[in-house]
C-alpha positions in Angstrom: -0.1 -0.2 -0.2 2.9 2.3 0.9 4.3 1.7 -2.6 1.2 2.6 -4.5 1.0 5.9 -2.7 4.5 6.6 -3.3 4.0 5.6 -6.8 1.0 7.8 -7.1 2.6 10.7 -5.4 5.6 10.5 -7.9 3.4 10.3 -10.8 1.2 13.4 -9.6 4.6 15.4 -9.2 6.0 14.2 -12.6 2.8 15.1 -14.3 2.8 18.8 -12.7 6.6 19.1 -13.4 5.7 18.3 -17.2 2.9 20.5 -17.2 4.6 23.6 -15.6 7.2 23.0 -18.1 5.2 23.1 -21.0 3.5 26.3 -19.6 7.0 27.9 -19.5 8.0 26.8 -22.9 4.7 27.8 -24.2 5.3 31.5 -22.5 8.7 31.6 -24.5 9.8 32.8 -28.1 6.3 34.6 -28.7 6.2 36.6 -31.9 4.5 40.0 -31.4 3.4 41.9 -34.8 3.7 45.5 -35.3 2.2 47.2 -38.3 3.7 50.0 -40.4 0.3 51.7 -41.2 -1.0 53.0 -44.5 0.0 56.6 -44.6 2.9 56.4 -42.4 5.1 58.4 -44.7 3.1 61.3 -44.2 3.9 63.3 -40.8 0.1 64.1 -40.8 -0.9 60.7 -40.5 -0.6 60.5 -36.7 -0.2 56.5 -36.6 3.1 55.1 -38.0 4.0 51.8 -36.0 1.0 50.3 -34.5 1.4 49.8 -31.7 4.2 52.2 -31.3 5.2 50.4 -27.9 5.9 46.8 -27.3 6.6 45.3 -24.1 7.9 41.6 -24.8 10.1 38.9 -22.8 13.6 38.1 -23.6 14.0 35.6 -26.7 10.6 37.0 -28.1 10.5 38.4 -31.5 8.8 41.5 -32.9 7.7 41.3 -36.5 7.2 44.4 -38.6 4.8 44.5 -41.7 4.7 47.3 -44.1 1.2 48.0 -45.0 2.0 51.5 -46.3 2.4 51.9 -50.1 5.8 53.6 -49.6 9.0 52.1 -48.5 10.1 52.2 -44.9 12.8 50.8 -42.5 12.8 49.4 -38.9 16.0 50.6 -37.6 17.2 50.4 -34.1 18.4 53.7 -32.4 17.3 57.1 -32.3 17.9 60.4 -33.7 20.7 61.1 -30.9 22.3 57.8 -31.5 24.1 55.6 -34.1 21.6 53.9 -36.2 21.3 50.2 -36.8 24.0 48.8 -34.7 21.5 46.1 -33.0 18.9 45.8 -35.9 18.1 47.0 -39.1 15.4 45.7 -41.8 16.9 47.5 -44.8 14.2 49.1 -47.1 10.9 47.4 -46.7 8.5 47.7 -49.5 4.6 47.2 -49.3 3.9 43.8 -48.0 7.2 43.0 -46.7 8.3 42.0 -43.4 11.1 42.1 -41.0 11.6 40.1 -37.7 13.9 40.4 -34.9 14.5 38.3 -31.9 15.5 40.1 -28.5 18.1 38.4 -26.7 19.1 40.9 -24.1 17.0 42.6 -21.5 16.7 46.4 -22.4 14.9 49.4 -23.8 15.4 49.3 -27.8 14.0 52.7 -29.7 14.0 52.3 -33.2 12.8 54.4 -36.4 12.2 54.6 -40.1 15.6 55.9 -41.6 13.6 57.3 -44.4 11.1 59.1 -42.4 12.8 59.7 -38.7 9.4 61.0 -37.4 8.3 57.6 -37.5 9.5 56.0 -34.0 8.9 53.1 -31.7 10.2 51.5 -28.9 10.6 47.8 -27.7 10.9 47.1 -23.9 12.4 43.7 -23.3 12.1 41.9 -19.8 13.3 38.8 -18.2 10.6 36.9 -16.6 12.9 34.7 -14.6 15.0 37.3 -12.9 12.5 39.9 -13.2 14.7 42.3 -14.7 12.9 45.4 -16.1 13.9 46.8 -19.4 13.5 50.5 -18.3 16.6 50.0 -16.4 18.7 49.3 -19.2 18.7 51.4 -22.2 20.5 49.8 -25.3 22.1 52.7 -27.4 23.6 52.1 -30.9 26.7 54.3 -30.1 
């Protein structure tokens, strides 16, 4: 009888561990979409990247899709820093996509090199260590 209880307890713990592990794996490596909206090349459009700010976990990816009729880029950096050291899509025509996987905690500003008024930001956090990306700013110097 004691052996049956032990086997049952081990089975429950094993099932719980497998379920917990699957839940963690399912939470990893998500892809977050950001649209470059139609009309983005005009400063009067108001909406450029949608959403303009994305909060993700470490090892997640962001996939940008150009829905505008004009070409754009997704280039890491700001007007005040060197552009493109961390990521750069190159020229993206209508319908083209660019995906980048973020492997370090941090705050990643980006812009369109052709239209530098189009800006966005990715905040990357580590769920295990609870590091918050706002404490680390990744600048392309």
